[in-house]
PDB file of N, CA, C and O in Angstrom:
ATOM      1  N   MET A   1      -5.749   3.337  12.880  1.00  0.00           N
ATOM      2  CA  MET A   1      -7.181   3.173  12.812  1.00  0.00           C
ATOM      3  C   MET A   1      -7.580   2.050  13.754  1.00  0.00           C
ATOM      4  O   MET A   1      -6.862   1.063  13.911  1.00  0.00           O
ATOM      5  N   LEU A   2      -8.707   2.214  14.359  1.00  0.00           N
ATOM      6  CA  LEU A   2      -9.163   1.234  15.332  1.00  0.00           C
ATOM      7  C   LEU A   2      -9.345  -0.148  14.733  1.00  0.00           C
ATOM      8  O   LEU A   2      -9.110  -1.147  15.413  1.00  0.00           O
ATOM      9  N   GLU A   3      -9.758  -0.230  13.474  1.00  0.00           N
ATOM     10  CA  GLU A   3      -9.963  -1.547  12.855  1.00  0.00           C
ATOM     11  C   GLU A   3      -8.674  -2.341  12.718  1.00  0.00           C
ATOM     12  O   GLU A   3      -8.718  -3.561  12.559  1.00  0.00           O
ATOM     13  N   HIS A   4      -7.511  -1.663  12.777  1.00  0.00           N
ATOM     14  CA  HIS A   4      -6.218  -2.335  12.668  1.00  0.00           C
ATOM     15  C   HIS A   4      -5.568  -2.556  14.031  1.00  0.00           C
ATOM     16  O   HIS A   4      -4.522  -3.200  14.118  1.00  0.00           O
ATOM     17  N   ASP A   5      -6.176  -2.030  15.099  1.00  0.00           N
ATOM     18  CA  ASP A   5      -5.593  -2.132  16.430  1.00  0.00           C
ATOM     19  C   ASP A   5      -5.384  -3.589  16.826  1.00  0.00           C
ATOM     20  O   ASP A   5      -6.299  -4.408  16.734  1.00  0.00           O
ATOM     21  N   GLY A   6      -4.173  -3.899  17.266  1.00  0.00           N
ATOM     22  CA  GLY A   6      -3.850  -5.249  17.701  1.00  0.00           C
ATOM     23  C   GLY A   6      -3.485  -6.194  16.580  1.00  0.00           C
ATOM     24  O   GLY A   6      -3.156  -7.349  16.850  1.00  0.00           O
ATOM     25  N   HIS A   7      -3.528  -5.752  15.320  1.00  0.00           N
ATOM     26  CA  HIS A   7      -3.242  -6.623  14.186  1.00  0.00           C
ATOM     27  C   HIS A   7      -1.914  -6.296  13.504  1.00  0.00           C
ATOM     28  O   HIS A   7      -1.601  -6.864  12.458  1.00  0.00           O
ATOM     29  N   SER A   8      -1.145  -5.402  14.076  1.00  0.00           N
ATOM     30  CA  SER A   8       0.086  -5.001  13.407  1.00  0.00           C
ATOM     31  C   SER A   8       1.303  -5.627  14.071  1.00  0.00           C
ATOM     32  O   SER A   8       1.349  -5.793  15.290  1.00  0.00           O
ATOM     33  N   ALA A   9       2.272  -5.964  13.258  1.00  0.00           N
ATOM     34  CA  ALA A   9       3.531  -6.479  13.776  1.00  0.00           C
ATOM     35  C   ALA A   9       4.440  -5.323  14.177  1.00  0.00           C
ATOM     36  O   ALA A   9       5.289  -5.469  15.056  1.00  0.00           O
ATOM     37  N   ILE A  10       4.257  -4.173  13.526  1.00  0.00           N
ATOM     38  CA  ILE A  10       5.057  -2.982  13.796  1.00  0.00           C
ATOM     39  C   ILE A  10       4.114  -1.839  14.126  1.00  0.00           C
ATOM     40  O   ILE A  10       3.244  -1.503  13.322  1.00  0.00           O
ATOM     41  N   ARG A  11       4.272  -1.240  15.292  1.00  0.00           N
ATOM     42  CA  ARG A  11       3.436  -0.108  15.684  1.00  0.00           C
ATOM     43  C   ARG A  11       4.057   1.170  15.137  1.00  0.00           C
ATOM     44  O   ARG A  11       5.256   1.391  15.302  1.00  0.00           O
ATOM     45  N   ILE A  12       3.265   2.009  14.495  1.00  0.00           N
ATOM     46  CA  ILE A  12       3.773   3.278  13.985  1.00  0.00           C
ATOM     47  C   ILE A  12       3.262   4.453  14.812  1.00  0.00           C
ATOM     48  O   ILE A  12       3.438   5.612  14.437  1.00  0.00           O
ATOM     49  N   LYS A  13       2.628   4.143  15.941  1.00  0.00           N
ATOM     50  CA  LYS A  13       2.250   5.105  16.971  1.00  0.00           C
ATOM     51  C   LYS A  13       1.358   6.232  16.473  1.00  0.00           C
ATOM     52  O   LYS A  13       1.508   7.375  16.904  1.00  0.00           O
ATOM     53  N   THR A  14       0.456   5.933  15.595  1.00  0.00           N
ATOM     54  CA  THR A  14      -0.596   6.870  15.226  1.00  0.00           C
ATOM     55  C   THR A  14      -1.821   6.053  14.872  1.00  0.00           C
ATOM     56  O   THR A  14      -1.733   5.064  14.145  1.00  0.00           O
ATOM     57  N   ARG A  15      -2.935   6.462  15.377  1.00  0.00           N
ATOM     58  CA  ARG A  15      -4.153   5.706  15.092  1.00  0.00           C
ATOM     59  C   ARG A  15      -4.752   6.068  13.743  1.00  0.00           C
ATOM     60  O   ARG A  15      -5.770   5.508  13.336  1.00  0.00           O
ATOM     61  N   TYR A  16      -4.117   7.004  13.053  1.00  0.00           N
ATOM     62  CA  TYR A  16      -4.629   7.444  11.762  1.00  0.00           C
ATOM     63  C   TYR A  16      -3.856   6.873  10.580  1.00  0.00           C
ATOM     64  O   TYR A  16      -4.031   7.332   9.452  1.00  0.00           O
ATOM     65  N   ALA A  17      -2.997   5.870  10.824  1.00  0.00           N
ATOM     66  CA  ALA A  17      -2.206   5.286   9.736  1.00  0.00           C
ATOM     67  C   ALA A  17      -2.026   3.788   9.969  1.00  0.00           C
ATOM     68  O   ALA A  17      -2.027   3.309  11.103  1.00  0.00           O
ATOM     69  N   ALA A  18      -1.872   3.071   8.868  1.00  0.00           N
ATOM     70  CA  ALA A  18      -1.603   1.631   8.925  1.00  0.00           C
ATOM     71  C   ALA A  18      -0.611   1.300   7.813  1.00  0.00           C
ATOM     72  O   ALA A  18      -0.658   1.876   6.726  1.00  0.00           O
ATOM     73  N   LEU A  19       0.276   0.371   8.104  1.00  0.00           N
ATOM     74  CA  LEU A  19       1.247  -0.106   7.115  1.00  0.00           C
ATOM     75  C   LEU A  19       0.828  -1.502   6.682  1.00  0.00           C
ATOM     76  O   LEU A  19       0.675  -2.395   7.516  1.00  0.00           O
ATOM     77  N   HIS A  20       0.643  -1.694   5.372  1.00  0.00           N
ATOM     78  CA  HIS A  20       0.302  -2.995   4.798  1.00  0.00           C
ATOM     79  C   HIS A  20       1.528  -3.508   4.044  1.00  0.00           C
ATOM     80  O   HIS A  20       2.208  -2.741   3.363  1.00  0.00           O
ATOM     81  N   VAL A  21       1.804  -4.790   4.164  1.00  0.00           N
ATOM     82  CA  VAL A  21       2.951  -5.409   3.495  1.00  0.00           C
ATOM     83  C   VAL A  21       2.452  -6.642   2.758  1.00  0.00           C
ATOM     84  O   VAL A  21       1.659  -7.412   3.299  1.00  0.00           O
ATOM     85  N   ALA A  22       2.912  -6.833   1.527  1.00  0.00           N
ATOM     86  CA  ALA A  22       2.530  -8.034   0.777  1.00  0.00           C
ATOM     87  C   ALA A  22       3.730  -8.554   0.001  1.00  0.00           C
ATOM     88  O   ALA A  22       4.515  -7.787  -0.557  1.00  0.00           O
ATOM     89  N   ARG A  23       3.851  -9.869  -0.020  1.00  0.00           N
ATOM     90  CA  ARG A  23       4.814 -10.557  -0.891  1.00  0.00           C
ATOM     91  C   ARG A  23       3.989 -11.262  -1.942  1.00  0.00           C
ATOM     92  O   ARG A  23       3.128 -12.084  -1.630  1.00  0.00           O
ATOM     93  N   LEU A  24       4.259 -10.933  -3.184  1.00  0.00           N
ATOM     94  CA  LEU A  24       3.464 -11.455  -4.294  1.00  0.00           C
ATOM     95  C   LEU A  24       4.317 -12.323  -5.209  1.00  0.00           C
ATOM     96  O   LEU A  24       5.444 -11.962  -5.549  1.00  0.00           O
ATOM     97  N   ALA A  25       3.774 -13.462  -5.602  1.00  0.00           N
ATOM     98  CA  ALA A  25       4.393 -14.287  -6.640  1.00  0.00           C
ATOM     99  C   ALA A  25       3.990 -13.693  -7.993  1.00  0.00           C
ATOM    100  O   ALA A  25       3.000 -12.965  -8.079  1.00  0.00           O
ATOM    101  N   ALA A  26       4.733 -13.991  -9.021  1.00  0.00           N
ATOM    102  CA  ALA A  26       4.399 -13.500 -10.360  1.00  0.00           C
ATOM    103  C   ALA A  26       2.952 -13.859 -10.690  1.00  0.00           C
ATOM    104  O   ALA A  26       2.543 -15.011 -10.542  1.00  0.00           O
ATOM    105  N   GLY A  27       2.191 -12.880 -11.131  1.00  0.00           N
ATOM    106  CA  GLY A  27       0.791 -13.084 -11.500  1.00  0.00           C
ATOM    107  C   GLY A  27      -0.197 -12.813 -10.373  1.00  0.00           C
ATOM    108  O   GLY A  27      -1.384 -12.618 -10.634  1.00  0.00           O
ATOM    109  N   GLU A  28       0.263 -12.797  -9.128  1.00  0.00           N
ATOM    110  CA  GLU A  28      -0.628 -12.496  -8.005  1.00  0.00           C
ATOM    111  C   GLU A  28      -0.920 -11.001  -7.952  1.00  0.00           C
ATOM    112  O   GLU A  28      -0.109 -10.179  -8.378  1.00  0.00           O
ATOM    113  N   SER A  29      -2.101 -10.662  -7.419  1.00  0.00           N
ATOM    114  CA  SER A  29      -2.439  -9.253  -7.300  1.00  0.00           C
ATOM    115  C   SER A  29      -3.177  -8.989  -5.999  1.00  0.00           C
ATOM    116  O   SER A  29      -3.746  -9.891  -5.385  1.00  0.00           O
ATOM    117  N   VAL A  30      -3.151  -7.711  -5.593  1.00  0.00           N
ATOM    118  CA  VAL A  30      -3.875  -7.232  -4.423  1.00  0.00           C
ATOM    119  C   VAL A  30      -4.535  -5.912  -4.794  1.00  0.00           C
ATOM    120  O   VAL A  30      -4.124  -5.230  -5.733  1.00  0.00           O
ATOM    121  N   GLU A  31      -5.562  -5.574  -4.037  1.00  0.00           N
ATOM    122  CA  GLU A  31      -6.256  -4.300  -4.244  1.00  0.00           C
ATOM    123  C   GLU A  31      -5.816  -3.325  -3.157  1.00  0.00           C
ATOM    124  O   GLU A  31      -5.777  -3.681  -1.980  1.00  0.00           O
ATOM    125  N   LEU A  32      -5.487  -2.101  -3.548  1.00  0.00           N
ATOM    126  CA  LEU A  32      -5.072  -1.097  -2.586  1.00  0.00           C
ATOM    127  C   LEU A  32      -6.277  -0.631  -1.769  1.00  0.00           C
ATOM    128  O   LEU A  32      -7.386  -0.542  -2.297  1.00  0.00           O
ATOM    129  N   PRO A  33      -6.067  -0.334  -0.488  1.00  0.00           N
ATOM    130  CA  PRO A  33      -7.177   0.147   0.330  1.00  0.00           C
ATOM    131  C   PRO A  33      -7.603   1.555  -0.084  1.00  0.00           C
ATOM    132  O   PRO A  33      -6.806   2.311  -0.640  1.00  0.00           O
ATOM    133  N   GLU A  34      -8.845   1.897   0.185  1.00  0.00           N
ATOM    134  CA  GLU A  34      -9.320   3.259  -0.078  1.00  0.00           C
ATOM    135  C   GLU A  34      -8.999   4.113   1.133  1.00  0.00           C
ATOM    136  O   GLU A  34      -9.316   3.747   2.264  1.00  0.00           O
ATOM    137  N   ALA A  35      -8.368   5.256   0.892  1.00  0.00           N
ATOM    138  CA  ALA A  35      -7.964   6.150   1.976  1.00  0.00           C
ATOM    139  C   ALA A  35      -7.710   7.541   1.410  1.00  0.00           C
ATOM    140  O   ALA A  35      -7.479   7.693   0.211  1.00  0.00           O
ATOM    141  N   PRO A  36      -7.752   8.559   2.271  1.00  0.00           N
ATOM    142  CA  PRO A  36      -7.441   9.906   1.802  1.00  0.00           C
ATOM    143  C   PRO A  36      -6.013  10.035   1.268  1.00  0.00           C
ATOM    144  O   PRO A  36      -5.757  10.789   0.329  1.00  0.00           O
ATOM    145  N   PHE A  37      -5.082   9.284   1.883  1.00  0.00           N
ATOM    146  CA  PHE A  37      -3.680   9.325   1.470  1.00  0.00           C
ATOM    147  C   PHE A  37      -3.107   7.912   1.477  1.00  0.00           C
ATOM    148  O   PHE A  37      -3.290   7.169   2.441  1.00  0.00           O
ATOM    149  N   LEU A  38      -2.411   7.539   0.398  1.00  0.00           N
ATOM    150  CA  LEU A  38      -1.704   6.258   0.309  1.00  0.00           C
ATOM    151  C   LEU A  38      -0.294   6.524  -0.204  1.00  0.00           C
ATOM    152  O   LEU A  38      -0.065   7.455  -0.975  1.00  0.00           O
ATOM    153  N   HIS A  39       0.640   5.696   0.235  1.00  0.00           N
ATOM    154  CA  HIS A  39       2.001   5.736  -0.294  1.00  0.00           C
ATOM    155  C   HIS A  39       2.405   4.286  -0.568  1.00  0.00           C
ATOM    156  O   HIS A  39       2.440   3.461   0.346  1.00  0.00           O
ATOM    157  N   LEU A  40       2.705   3.989  -1.813  1.00  0.00           N
ATOM    158  CA  LEU A  40       3.111   2.648  -2.240  1.00  0.00           C
ATOM    159  C   LEU A  40       4.611   2.674  -2.526  1.00  0.00           C
ATOM    160  O   LEU A  40       5.094   3.530  -3.267  1.00  0.00           O
ATOM    161  N   PHE A  41       5.344   1.730  -1.932  1.00  0.00           N
ATOM    162  CA  PHE A  41       6.781   1.594  -2.187  1.00  0.00           C
ATOM    163  C   PHE A  41       7.068   0.158  -2.587  1.00  0.00           C
ATOM    164  O   PHE A  41       6.521  -0.776  -2.000  1.00  0.00           O
ATOM    165  N   LEU A  42       7.922  -0.019  -3.579  1.00  0.00           N
ATOM    166  CA  LEU A  42       8.281  -1.337  -4.090  1.00  0.00           C
ATOM    167  C   LEU A  42       9.744  -1.626  -3.752  1.00  0.00           C
ATOM    168  O   LEU A  42      10.630  -1.224  -4.506  1.00  0.00           O
ATOM    169  N   PRO A  43      10.026  -2.321  -2.625  1.00  0.00           N
ATOM    170  CA  PRO A  43      11.419  -2.598  -2.267  1.00  0.00           C
ATOM    171  C   PRO A  43      12.057  -3.715  -3.080  1.00  0.00           C
ATOM    172  O   PRO A  43      13.283  -3.806  -3.148  1.00  0.00           O
ATOM    173  N   ARG A  44      11.226  -4.586  -3.712  1.00  0.00           N
ATOM    174  CA  ARG A  44      11.791  -5.720  -4.451  1.00  0.00           C
ATOM    175  C   ARG A  44      10.835  -6.136  -5.552  1.00  0.00           C
ATOM    176  O   ARG A  44       9.623  -6.182  -5.341  1.00  0.00           O
ATOM    177  N   GLY A  45      11.371  -6.439  -6.727  1.00  0.00           N
ATOM    178  CA  GLY A  45      10.583  -7.016  -7.816  1.00  0.00           C
ATOM    179  C   GLY A  45      10.006  -5.993  -8.771  1.00  0.00           C
ATOM    180  O   GLY A  45      10.474  -4.858  -8.861  1.00  0.00           O
ATOM    181  N   GLY A  46       8.971  -6.427  -9.485  1.00  0.00           N
ATOM    182  CA  GLY A  46       8.296  -5.593 -10.464  1.00  0.00           C
ATOM    183  C   GLY A  46       6.803  -5.842 -10.420  1.00  0.00           C
ATOM    184  O   GLY A  46       6.361  -6.975 -10.227  1.00  0.00           O
ATOM    185  N   VAL A  47       6.020  -4.777 -10.602  1.00  0.00           N
ATOM    186  CA  VAL A  47       4.566  -4.886 -10.584  1.00  0.00           C
ATOM    187  C   VAL A  47       3.965  -3.987 -11.662  1.00  0.00           C
ATOM    188  O   VAL A  47       4.640  -3.123 -12.223  1.00  0.00           O
ATOM    189  N   THR A  48       2.698  -4.207 -11.933  1.00  0.00           N
ATOM    190  CA  THR A  48       1.923  -3.298 -12.756  1.00  0.00           C
ATOM    191  C   THR A  48       0.859  -2.690 -11.865  1.00  0.00           C
ATOM    192  O   THR A  48       0.128  -3.410 -11.185  1.00  0.00           O
ATOM    193  N   LEU A  49       0.767  -1.361 -11.863  1.00  0.00           N
ATOM    194  CA  LEU A  49      -0.234  -0.645 -11.098  1.00  0.00           C
ATOM    195  C   LEU A  49      -1.355  -0.253 -12.039  1.00  0.00           C
ATOM    196  O   LEU A  49      -1.131   0.458 -13.018  1.00  0.00           O
ATOM    197  N   GLU A  50      -2.558  -0.713 -11.748  1.00  0.00           N
ATOM    198  CA  GLU A  50      -3.725  -0.413 -12.578  1.00  0.00           C
ATOM    199  C   GLU A  50      -3.854   1.101 -12.770  1.00  0.00           C
ATOM    200  O   GLU A  50      -3.868   1.863 -11.804  1.00  0.00           O
ATOM    201  N   GLY A  51      -3.946   1.511 -14.015  1.00  0.00           N
ATOM    202  CA  GLY A  51      -4.106   2.920 -14.345  1.00  0.00           C
ATOM    203  C   GLY A  51      -2.813   3.705 -14.434  1.00  0.00           C
ATOM    204  O   GLY A  51      -2.828   4.871 -14.830  1.00  0.00           O
ATOM    205  N   ALA A  52      -1.671   3.080 -14.068  1.00  0.00           N
ATOM    206  CA  ALA A  52      -0.399   3.807 -14.094  1.00  0.00           C
ATOM    207  C   ALA A  52       0.684   3.080 -14.877  1.00  0.00           C
ATOM    208  O   ALA A  52       1.552   3.729 -15.462  1.00  0.00           O
ATOM    209  N   GLY A  53       0.656   1.747 -14.905  1.00  0.00           N
ATOM    210  CA  GLY A  53       1.661   0.996 -15.645  1.00  0.00           C
ATOM    211  C   GLY A  53       2.675   0.305 -14.764  1.00  0.00           C
ATOM    212  O   GLY A  53       2.408  -0.006 -13.603  1.00  0.00           O
ATOM    213  N   ALA A  54       3.848   0.068 -15.335  1.00  0.00           N
ATOM    214  CA  ALA A  54       4.885  -0.730 -14.681  1.00  0.00           C
ATOM    215  C   ALA A  54       5.622   0.061 -13.605  1.00  0.00           C
ATOM    216  O   ALA A  54       5.914   1.246 -13.763  1.00  0.00           O
ATOM    217  N   LEU A  55       5.914  -0.635 -12.504  1.00  0.00           N
ATOM    218  CA  LEU A  55       6.762  -0.103 -11.435  1.00  0.00           C
ATOM    219  C   LEU A  55       7.868  -1.110 -11.184  1.00  0.00           C
ATOM    220  O   LEU A  55       7.665  -2.319 -11.304  1.00  0.00           O
ATOM    221  N   TYR A  56       9.043  -0.598 -10.833  1.00  0.00           N
ATOM    222  CA  TYR A  56      10.202  -1.451 -10.630  1.00  0.00           C
ATOM    223  C   TYR A  56      10.811  -1.196  -9.253  1.00  0.00           C
ATOM    224  O   TYR A  56      10.480  -0.213  -8.590  1.00  0.00           O
ATOM    225  N   GLU A  57      11.695  -2.084  -8.838  1.00  0.00           N
ATOM    226  CA  GLU A  57      12.346  -1.996  -7.542  1.00  0.00           C
ATOM    227  C   GLU A  57      12.809  -0.573  -7.252  1.00  0.00           C
ATOM    228  O   GLU A  57      13.506   0.044  -8.057  1.00  0.00           O
ATOM    229  N   GLY A  58      12.408  -0.061  -6.085  1.00  0.00           N
ATOM    230  CA  GLY A  58      12.787   1.291  -5.676  1.00  0.00           C
ATOM    231  C   GLY A  58      11.772   2.361  -6.037  1.00  0.00           C
ATOM    232  O   GLY A  58      11.876   3.489  -5.555  1.00  0.00           O
ATOM    233  N   ASP A  59      10.787   2.036  -6.877  1.00  0.00           N
ATOM    234  CA  ASP A  59       9.765   3.017  -7.262  1.00  0.00           C
ATOM    235  C   ASP A  59       8.776   3.251  -6.126  1.00  0.00           C
ATOM    236  O   ASP A  59       8.548   2.375  -5.291  1.00  0.00           O
ATOM    237  N   ALA A  60       8.195   4.444  -6.111  1.00  0.00           N
ATOM    238  CA  ALA A  60       7.184   4.801  -5.121  1.00  0.00           C
ATOM    239  C   ALA A  60       6.108   5.635  -5.802  1.00  0.00           C
ATOM    240  O   ALA A  60       6.374   6.335  -6.780  1.00  0.00           O
ATOM    241  N   VAL A  61       4.894   5.553  -5.276  1.00  0.00           N
ATOM    242  CA  VAL A  61       3.766   6.323  -5.793  1.00  0.00           C
ATOM    243  C   VAL A  61       2.984   6.874  -4.613  1.00  0.00           C
ATOM    244  O   VAL A  61       2.732   6.160  -3.642  1.00  0.00           O
ATOM    245  N   ARG A  62       2.600   8.138  -4.692  1.00  0.00           N
ATOM    246  CA  ARG A  62       1.730   8.746  -3.679  1.00  0.00           C
ATOM    247  C   ARG A  62       0.349   8.956  -4.289  1.00  0.00           C
ATOM    248  O   ARG A  62       0.221   9.341  -5.452  1.00  0.00           O
ATOM    249  N   PHE A  63      -0.674   8.699  -3.490  1.00  0.00           N
ATOM    250  CA  PHE A  63      -2.060   8.839  -3.931  1.00  0.00           C
ATOM    251  C   PHE A  63      -2.800   9.758  -2.973  1.00  0.00           C
ATOM    252  O   PHE A  63      -2.489   9.788  -1.782  1.00  0.00           O
ATOM    253  N   THR A  64      -3.764  10.500  -3.468  1.00  0.00           N
ATOM    254  CA  THR A  64      -4.669  11.254  -2.612  1.00  0.00           C
ATOM    255  C   THR A  64      -6.102  10.940  -3.018  1.00  0.00           C
ATOM    256  O   THR A  64      -6.433  10.872  -4.202  1.00  0.00           O
ATOM    257  N   ALA A  65      -6.942  10.751  -2.003  1.00  0.00           N
ATOM    258  CA  ALA A  65      -8.367  10.494  -2.193  1.00  0.00           C
ATOM    259  C   ALA A  65      -8.621   9.413  -3.244  1.00  0.00           C
ATOM    260  O   ALA A  65      -9.354   9.628  -4.209  1.00  0.00           O
ATOM    261  N   THR A  66      -8.010   8.260  -3.043  1.00  0.00           N
ATOM    262  CA  THR A  66      -8.133   7.188  -4.017  1.00  0.00           C
ATOM    263  C   THR A  66      -8.032   5.837  -3.329  1.00  0.00           C
ATOM    264  O   THR A  66      -8.014   5.755  -2.100  1.00  0.00           O
ATOM    265  N   GLY A  67      -7.970   4.817  -4.101  1.00  0.00           N
ATOM    266  CA  GLY A  67      -7.841   3.446  -3.620  1.00  0.00           C
ATOM    267  C   GLY A  67      -8.598   2.527  -4.555  1.00  0.00           C
ATOM    268  O   GLY A  67      -9.292   2.972  -5.469  1.00  0.00           O
ATOM    269  N   GLY A  68      -8.452   1.249  -4.311  1.00  0.00           N
ATOM    270  CA  GLY A  68      -9.153   0.270  -5.131  1.00  0.00           C
ATOM    271  C   GLY A  68      -8.383  -0.194  -6.354  1.00  0.00           C
ATOM    272  O   GLY A  68      -8.807  -1.138  -7.021  1.00  0.00           O
ATOM    273  N   GLN A  69      -7.245   0.454  -6.672  1.00  0.00           N
ATOM    274  CA  GLN A  69      -6.461   0.003  -7.815  1.00  0.00           C
ATOM    275  C   GLN A  69      -5.823  -1.341  -7.501  1.00  0.00           C
ATOM    276  O   GLN A  69      -5.492  -1.632  -6.352  1.00  0.00           O
ATOM    277  N   ARG A  70      -5.655  -2.156  -8.535  1.00  0.00           N
ATOM    278  CA  ARG A  70      -5.001  -3.457  -8.374  1.00  0.00           C
ATOM    279  C   ARG A  70      -3.507  -3.309  -8.666  1.00  0.00           C
ATOM    280  O   ARG A  70      -3.095  -2.591  -9.577  1.00  0.00           O
ATOM    281  N   VAL A  71      -2.723  -4.007  -7.868  1.00  0.00           N
ATOM    282  CA  VAL A  71      -1.283  -4.114  -8.072  1.00  0.00           C
ATOM    283  C   VAL A  71      -1.019  -5.579  -8.394  1.00  0.00           C
ATOM    284  O   VAL A  71      -1.339  -6.462  -7.599  1.00  0.00           O
ATOM    285  N   THR A  72      -0.430  -5.835  -9.568  1.00  0.00           N
ATOM    286  CA  THR A  72      -0.180  -7.205 -10.024  1.00  0.00           C
ATOM    287  C   THR A  72       1.315  -7.404 -10.236  1.00  0.00           C
ATOM    288  O   THR A  72       1.962  -6.623 -10.933  1.00  0.00           O
ATOM    289  N   ALA A  73       1.855  -8.451  -9.634  1.00  0.00           N
ATOM    290  CA  ALA A  73       3.287  -8.741  -9.756  1.00  0.00           C
ATOM    291  C   ALA A  73       3.602  -9.291 -11.141  1.00  0.00           C
ATOM    292  O   ALA A  73       2.924 -10.194 -11.629  1.00  0.00           O
ATOM    293  N   THR A  74       4.636  -8.739 -11.767  1.00  0.00           N
ATOM    294  CA  THR A  74       5.126  -9.255 -13.047  1.00  0.00           C
ATOM    295  C   THR A  74       6.281 -10.224 -12.818  1.00  0.00           C
ATOM    296  O   THR A  74       6.698 -10.941 -13.727  1.00  0.00           O
ATOM    297  N   GLU A  75       6.791 -10.231 -11.582  1.00  0.00           N
ATOM    298  CA  GLU A  75       7.834 -11.133 -11.098  1.00  0.00           C
ATOM    299  C   GLU A  75       7.671 -11.158  -9.584  1.00  0.00           C
ATOM    300  O   GLU A  75       6.922 -10.340  -9.052  1.00  0.00           O
ATOM    301  N   PRO A  76       8.334 -12.054  -8.868  1.00  0.00           N
ATOM    302  CA  PRO A  76       8.196 -12.033  -7.411  1.00  0.00           C
ATOM    303  C   PRO A  76       8.493 -10.622  -6.884  1.00  0.00           C
ATOM    304  O   PRO A  76       9.486 -10.002  -7.264  1.00  0.00           O
ATOM    305  N   ALA A  77       7.614 -10.127  -6.000  1.00  0.00           N
ATOM    306  CA  ALA A  77       7.726  -8.738  -5.554  1.00  0.00           C
ATOM    307  C   ALA A  77       7.260  -8.580  -4.110  1.00  0.00           C
ATOM    308  O   ALA A  77       6.516  -9.403  -3.578  1.00  0.00           O
ATOM    309  N   GLU A  78       7.720  -7.504  -3.502  1.00  0.00           N
ATOM    310  CA  GLU A  78       7.245  -7.086  -2.179  1.00  0.00           C
ATOM    311  C   GLU A  78       6.740  -5.660  -2.321  1.00  0.00           C
ATOM    312  O   GLU A  78       7.360  -4.838  -2.995  1.00  0.00           O
ATOM    313  N   ILE A  79       5.604  -5.369  -1.677  1.00  0.00           N
ATOM    314  CA  ILE A  79       5.104  -4.000  -1.672  1.00  0.00           C
ATOM    315  C   ILE A  79       4.829  -3.568  -0.238  1.00  0.00           C
ATOM    316  O   ILE A  79       4.445  -4.371   0.612  1.00  0.00           O
ATOM    317  N   LEU A  80       5.036  -2.281   0.005  1.00  0.00           N
ATOM    318  CA  LEU A  80       4.697  -1.641   1.271  1.00  0.00           C
ATOM    319  C   LEU A  80       3.694  -0.546   0.942  1.00  0.00           C
ATOM    320  O   LEU A  80       3.922   0.262   0.042  1.00  0.00           O
ATOM    321  N   VAL A  81       2.588  -0.520   1.667  1.00  0.00           N
ATOM    322  CA  VAL A  81       1.557   0.495   1.430  1.00  0.00           C
ATOM    323  C   VAL A  81       1.203   1.149   2.756  1.00  0.00           C
ATOM    324  O   VAL A  81       0.738   0.488   3.685  1.00  0.00           O
ATOM    325  N   TRP A  82       1.428   2.454   2.833  1.00  0.00           N
ATOM    326  CA  TRP A  82       1.016   3.210   4.005  1.00  0.00           C
ATOM    327  C   TRP A  82      -0.353   3.809   3.712  1.00  0.00           C
ATOM    328  O   TRP A  82      -0.522   4.551   2.745  1.00  0.00           O
ATOM    329  N   GLU A  83      -1.317   3.485   4.546  1.00  0.00           N
ATOM    330  CA  GLU A  83      -2.681   4.006   4.452  1.00  0.00           C
ATOM    331  C   GLU A  83      -2.800   5.078   5.534  1.00  0.00           C
ATOM    332  O   GLU A  83      -2.610   4.791   6.716  1.00  0.00           O
ATOM    333  N   MET A  84      -3.114   6.310   5.133  1.00  0.00           N
ATOM    334  CA  MET A  84      -3.127   7.413   6.096  1.00  0.00           C
ATOM    335  C   MET A  84      -4.450   8.165   6.049  1.00  0.00           C
ATOM    336  O   MET A  84      -5.005   8.439   4.985  1.00  0.00           O
ATOM    337  N   HIS A  85      -4.928   8.485   7.234  1.00  0.00           N
ATOM    338  CA  HIS A  85      -6.164   9.253   7.400  1.00  0.00           C
ATOM    339  C   HIS A  85      -5.824  10.463   8.260  1.00  0.00           C
ATOM    340  O   HIS A  85      -5.069  10.348   9.226  1.00  0.00           O
ATOM    341  N   ALA A  86      -6.370  11.606   7.918  1.00  0.00           N
ATOM    342  CA  ALA A  86      -6.105  12.820   8.689  1.00  0.00           C
ATOM    343  C   ALA A  86      -6.844  12.758  10.019  1.00  0.00           C
ATOM    344  O   ALA A  86      -7.924  12.177  10.118  1.00  0.00           O
ATOM    345  N   ALA A  87      -6.251  13.360  11.026  1.00  0.00           N
ATOM    346  CA  ALA A  87      -6.909  13.450  12.330  1.00  0.00           C
ATOM    347  C   ALA A  87      -8.132  14.352  12.194  1.00  0.00           C
ATOM    348  O   ALA A  87      -8.097  15.357  11.485  1.00  0.00           O
ATOM    349  N   ILE A  88      -9.190  13.991  12.868  1.00  0.00           N
ATOM    350  CA  ILE A  88     -10.413  14.776  12.822  1.00  0.00           C
ATOM    351  C   ILE A  88     -10.451  15.677  14.037  1.00  0.00           C
ATOM    352  O   ILE A  88     -10.428  15.194  15.169  1.00  0.00           O
ATOM    353  N   ALA A  89     -10.510  16.983  13.818  1.00  0.00           N
ATOM    354  CA  ALA A  89     -10.549  17.934  14.929  1.00  0.00           C
ATOM    355  C   ALA A  89     -11.911  17.867  15.620  1.00  0.00           C
ATOM    356  O   ALA A  89     -12.945  17.698  14.974  1.00  0.00           O
ATOM    357  N   ALA A  90     -11.888  18.003  16.934  1.00  0.00           N
ATOM    358  CA  ALA A  90     -13.140  17.946  17.716  1.00  0.00           C
ATOM    359  C   ALA A  90     -13.832  19.282  17.731  1.00  0.00           C
ATOM    360  O   ALA A  90     -14.894  19.421  18.338  1.00  0.00           O
TER     361      ALA A  90
END
């Protein structure tokens, strides 16, 4: 997405996707971006996903047409979130 252009440490070579990474201390939370498609992966720690419950190391969640849920760390954690938008045909 153009709004993320130049702000990424890792290029994924598509303008319709962005990778968000967060390291959270216990009790910290972040809000997931709104997008047609999201993929949340938890490589380390434990979190609570608003509306879904507890997630643990290695868990993943796919979302469609959603966003805005809060992810709160129950212990030190890292999350990876892929925000994906479909290409618009001309």
